[in-house]
N, C-alpha and C positions, 0 to 999 in steps of 0.2 A: 679921861682914861675910859669912862665906860661909853661914851660916843665911839671911840675908836675900835674898842673891841666889838660893838656892834657892826661897825662898816668891816672890819675883817671877817667875822661871823659871816655876814651876807655875801661877801666877795667868795669865800670857801662854798657856801651854798651853791652859788650861781656856777662856781668851776665845776661843780659836781654835776649838777644838772647839765651842764653842756659835755661833758665827758661820757655820761649815761646817755645822751642824745645821739651823739657821734657812734656809739656801738651798738646802737639798733639796727637789726638785719633790715633792708628796705629790699620790696620786690621789685624784678624790671619792671621796665616801662611796657615792653610789649614782645612775645614769644616771635621768634623769627616765621618766616612763612614756610610752610611745607606739609609733608606727611608726618604725623605723629605716630611716634611708634614705642610701644611699651619697654622699658628695661633703659641701662644705661648703655651709653657709646664708650667703647672701652679701645685704647690704645696702649700695645705692648712697645716698651722703647729698653734699649740696652742701657743699663746704668755704670756708667765709667768710674764714678767714684766709690771710695769704701764708704760703707754706711758706718756712723758713728752708734754708740752705745744707746741712744736716745732717739736714734732714726732720723735726727731733725734733717739730716742731708736729702731725705726723701722730699723735702716742701719744692727742693728746687726742679723735681719732675711735674709741677702743677703746667700744666698747657703744652706738656711735651705731645709730640706727635710721633705715631712709628709709619712702617709701610704700610700698613692696613687700619682703618677704624671698624671694629665689631661691635653688634648688638649683644648684650648680653642682660641678664635677670630678669626680672627687675631686682629680685632680693638672694636669689642664690647664684653665685657668682663662684668661678673655678681659676685658679691660677696653676700654669703650667710651663715648666722652663728645664732646659737640658741642664745636666751637670756640670758644674764649672761655669754658669753664664751668671749674670746678675741683671734678671730682669725686673722692671718695675710696670705696673699696671697704673694708667691713668685714664680714670672716668667720670663722664659727666652726664647731666641730665636736669631736665626741671621738674620741679616740685609744685605742685596745683595745691593751693591753702585756700579751702573754703570758708573756714571757722577761725576767728580770731583766739589766740590763747597759745597755752605751754604746748611744746611739740619736742618727743624726745627721739634722736636715733641712736639705734643701738647696732652695735658690731658683734657677731658673733663667728667662729670659725674653728678648722680643724685641719692641722697639717699631716696630710697620708703618707707623705716620702720625703727625705731630706737626704743629704750627704754626710750628715754628724749626727750624733743621737740627740743633742738638744741646741735648739734653736729657736727664734721666733721670727713673725712677720710684722712688719709695723704697717698701720694704717692711719693714714690721715685724711680728715672729711672737712671740707669747707662749705660753708652756705654764704651766698651773696660776698664771696671774696675775703671772709673772714674764718679763722681755723675755730670748729665746734667740737672737734673730738680727735683724739688722739688716742690708740689703742695699740696693744700688742696680743698676737695669736702664738700661743706658745706649742711647742712640743710635747707630748704627755710625760710625766714622770715616769721614773723606774716601776713606779706599782700600776700603770695604765692609767691612773688619774688625770683628769686635766687639770694645768698650771693655769693660774690666772684666772680672771673675772670678766664678762663680756665689758666691753666700750661703752660708755654712754657719752652722750652729747646734749644737753639741754638748751631751749632757747624759747622766745616767745616771738610768734608771728602774726601779722596781720594778714588778711585774704589777699591773695595775688599770686602771684608765679615768682619761685624764686631760682636762681641757679645753683645747683648742686655740683661739686666736684670731689674726686678722692683720688689718693694715689696709695697703692700698695706695693709694696717690696718685700722679699724674703731671699736674705743671704743662705745659700746653702740648701735650701728647699726646691724640690722638683716638682711637687704636687700639693696643693691645698684648697679646700672648700671654705667658702667665707659667705657670709650674708648680711647685709645693711636692710634692718627693720625700723619699724615707727611705732610711734605710741602717741597718740593725742590725750587730752583729759576724758575724752569719751571713750577711751579703750581700757580693758583690764591688765592687758598684757601686750608687749612688742608684738609687732603682726606685719605681716607682708603689704605692701603698697597696694593699694585698690586699683581696679581699672580706671585710668586715664587719670592717675594721681602722681606716677612719676613716669615719664618718657622723655624720649630724645626726638630731634626734627631730621627729617632726610628732606634734601632738596629737591 
């Protein structure tokens, strides 16, 4: 019986190790050839579905393309939409990591104008195709104070280049400002991306 118990425990430990290995974020093999431009490449697309309370429907917009892709950021970003529209922004870039260790992405923002008094924007961020962050940016409360807290996504990365993607959607919002910043173990607080740290590639 003891022998069987040991075998079962070893099997569980092996399964856990495999599961953790599958969750590891891997750098890409090669950055595409072309001119590197600081910041994100962003598409604006019409979102035809009604967003659910958790904003999970937004994840269908990863990879979406609009009429024109535009450079933005790297950290200060803006959302503009006509009233009664349902626009989603899809952004992508490459992140250059020089030092192995923990890395945190932080999302903050402010809704400047909306068609209803109280609403929120949802943002999802992916690294290497895996969801690392979901945050909500809310309109201010009746007293003018901010509601909610910054969105935070933690990960551990090895040196290399990583593909970053995000989707940002705001029902009933016509104007919002938001930022995606970064913090490494060398930083006292979240900061803007350094020169050459976040970029997209123009062919």
